[in-house]
N, C-alpha and C positions, 0 to 999 in steps of 0.2 A: 504493499499499500504506500510505502514511503516514496516509491518511484512515481506512483500515480499522483501523489499530492504535490510533488515538486515539478513545476512546469518546465524548468530547464532540463531536468533529467528525462522527463517525458518527451520533450522535443528531441533530445539526443537519441532516445530509444526509437522514436519514429523515424528519424533520419537514418539510423542503422538499418531498420527494416527496409526502407526505400532503397538504401545502398545495396543490400543483399539482393533484392528483387531486380534491381537495375543490372547488376553484374550477371545474374542468371539470364536475364534477357539478352545481354551482349553475347554470351557464349552459346545461346540457342538460336541466334539470328544469323542471317546471311552475311552481315557486315563483318562479323568475326571471321568467317570463312574467307571472305575476300581479303581481309587484312593478313591472315595467315598465309594465303597464297602469295600475296605481294611480298611479305617478309621472307618467305621461303625462296622466292626468286632472287631477291637481293642477296641473301646469304649464299645461295648456290653460286652466284656470279662472283662474290667476293672470295669465297672458298676456292674457286677454280683458278683464281689469279696466279697463285704461286706455281701451279702446274703449267699454266699457259705461258707464263713469262720465263720460267726456268731458273737457271742459276743466277741470273741477273736481278732476280727479285730480292729487294732489300727489306730490312725491318722498317725503315722509314716509309717505304711504299705501302706496306701493309697497314701500318699505323695511320697513315694519311687517308687510305681508302676507308677504313672503319670509322674514323672520326668525322670525315667529310659526310658520310652517309647518316650519321647519328641524328642531325636535325631533321632529315627527311623521314626517319622512322617516327619521330615525335609528331611531325606534321601529319603523317598518314593516320596515326592513332587519333589525334584530335579531330581530324576531318571526318573519320568514319564513326567515331563514338560520341564525342562531345557535341558535335553539330546537331544531333537529333535529340538531345536530352530533354529540351523543353518542348520543341515543336511536335514531337511524337505524341505527347499527351493529348494535344488538341486534334492532330490529324487522325489518330487512331481512336479518338473519342473516349479514351480511358479517363480523361479528366472528369467526365460526367459521374464516374464512380468514385474516383479518388477524392475529388473536391467536396463531395457530399458526406464524406466520412469525417470523424473527429480527428483530422490530421492537418496541421498547419502547412501553409504554403512554404514557410521557411524550412520546415523539416523535409519537404519534398525537394526543394531547391538544393539544400546542402547535402542531402542523401545522394542526389544525382551527381553533384560536383564531386563528392568523395568517390563514387563509383568510377567516374571518368578518370580521376587522378590515379586511383589504385590500378586500374587496368593499364593505363598508359605507362605509368612508372614501372609497373611490373614487367611489361614487354621491353621497355628501355633497359631495365636491369638485366633481363635475359640476353639482350643484344650485347651489352658490355661484357657479360660473363662469357658469351660465345667468342667475342673478339679477343678477350684475354686468353682464353683457352687456345685459340688458334695461334696466337703469338707465342705462347709457351711451347706448343708443339713444334712450331716452325723455327723459333729462335731461342727458346729457353728462358725468356724473360718477358716482363710486361713493363711498359713505359710508366714512369712515376706519375705522369699527369692523368692517367686513366681515372682514378677516383674523383679528382677535381672535375674532369670532363663530365663524368656521370652526374655529379651534383649540379653542374650548369645545365645539363640536358634536362634534369628534373625541373629546374627553374624555368627553362624554356617551355617545358610541357605545361606548367602552370599558366604561363602567359598565353600560350596557344589555346588552351582549354577555356580560359576566360573569354578570349575573342570568339571562339566557336560557340560558347553558350550565349554570348551577347547577340550574335547573329541568329541563333536558334530562338531567341526570345521574341523576335518580331516576325518570324517567317511563318508561313502557313503550310508549307510542304517540306517534308524531310529531305527529299532529293534536291530541292532548290537550296535548302540550307547547307547541305553538304557541298554542292558545287560552289556556292558563294563563299563558304569558309575556305575551301581550297584556293580559290582565286584570290581572296583577300590575303591569306598567309603567304602564298607562293608568288603572286604577281603584284597586287596593288601596293602592299607595304614596301616591297623591294623597289618598285617603280617610284614610289614617293621618296624613298631614301636617296635614290639616284638623282632625282630632279632637285631635291633640297641640297644635295651635295654639290651639284653643278652650279647651283645658285650661290654657293659659298657659305652655306649654313652648316652648323654643327649638327651632325646626324648621329652622334653617339648615343642619344636617347631613344633611337628607334630600335625596336625589338629585334629586327633582322641583323642589325649591326652588333648588338650585344650578343646575339647568338653565335657570332663569329668566334667568340672566346671558347666555345665548346671544343674547337680544334686548336686554337692558338695557345690555350693554357698548357698544352703538352710540349715539353722540351724536345722530345723526339720529332714531333711534327714541325716545330719551328726550325730545328736544325736541318731537317730534310728539305723543307720548303726554301730556306735561305740558300742551301747548297744548290738547288735547282735554279734559283734566280741568278746566282753567280755563274753557273754553267751556261745559262742562256745569254748572260752578258758577254762572256768570253766568246761564245759562238758568233754573236752579233759583231763583236769587235774584230773577228777574223772570219768574215763571211766566206772566204775562199775554201774553208774547211768543209763546207757543206753545200756550196753552190758552184756549178760549172759556169763561170762568168762568160766564157766565149759562147756557149750554147744559149745562155740567158740573153745576152746582148743581141745575138743573131735573131732570136725569136722576137725580141722587141722591135728590131729594125724591120723585120718582115711584116710585123703588124702595124707599123707606124706609117703615117702618110705625111708627117711633118718633116722628116729627114730625107734628103735626096738619096737615090741609090748610090752605092759605092762608098758611103761614109764609113769610117773605121769603127769597128765594134767598140774598141776601147774609148773612142771619142764619144760615141753615143751613150755608152754606159756611164761615163764620167758626167755627161750632161744630165742624165736622168737621176743619178744617185747622189751626185755632189751638189750640183747647181739647183736642185729641187728644194733646197732649204734644210729644215731640221730633220726631215724624214730620211735620214741616211742610216745605214746599218750601224755606223759608229754611234750616232745619237741614240738609236734604240738600245744599243748595248750599254751606253752610259745610263739610260733610264732604268734598265733592268738592274744594273750594278748599284744604283742608288736605292733600290727597293729592298726592304727586309721586313720579316715578320717578328715583331717584338712581343714580349710577355704582356698579356692584357691586364687590365685592372679587374680582377675577378670579383671583388666585392661590389664594385660599381655596376658591372654587367649583370651580376646576380640581382641586385636591387632593381635595375632597369626592367629586366624580364618579369620579376615579381610585381613591380608596379603596374606594368601593362595588364597583368592578370587581375590585380585587385581592382583597378579602375573599370576594366571591362565587366568583371563580376558584379560590381556595385550597380553598374548600369543595367546588367542583365537581371539582377534581383529586383530592381525597381520596376522594370518592364513586366516582369513575371507577376509581381504583386498586383499591378494595375490591370493586367490582362484578364479579360473575361472569356468564358468558353463560347 
């Protein structure tokens, strides 16, 4: 009786019941099957990489592959699960039953939120455990940044789920909510970051920019990426190592109508690649040489992703409370 007399404990109990039912619904639905198929495809591709590349496959390559794919796993889970949490109650007309029972909307909302977080974080954890196991089998060690990367992936999951639930709160169809969630997380936010960056604005507060720390927090990832940037810079500074200049210049001359027949290949090549301004191989090499991946501000990026989730969830909760069946 103590639990029934305490409204807070009763709300927690109700949220727990909603969470359990929501998780059961996930695992019995087609979306879980779709997610598992997509996850299996990703893992098969990543697992086959060492065998396809062979002896040249390095620890840095494996680490980079798994960490780069981590945000995508989070995005897939948020899109397939969290995007339908609210809208499904109205579309499937279960709200007629649920809302007439002595259960608060707050309990329903937080129960669904907890279910989405548990399922998403659970799969992200399995993904990181699998990646760690593959690295141990292949190279006998695991990068020290993996635990931090997992924590950042969880923060990103919270932010993505918040956005997904916000979209779900004002949509009428589950499929529409899913598509809109995917477009928002994959395209719209990234496009907004790019435009704001080109406009000279600070975009470190954007969730997609903060999510970059999921990879950048790993020392092994940074070392491998910086090594590749320097290698690219060296290649650009010495283009003769990978380009047959005579064949290249001859092809340009053959395709050009501005240079008269009989012009020397070297003369044409010099005109195109040197007199063209900053877009020379040397300039490109200098650009790559000046680039580097540095250690991110983990606390700031974590706070940024969590803040996106909190703001979106507050908006979603308000819309859910005001929404009528």
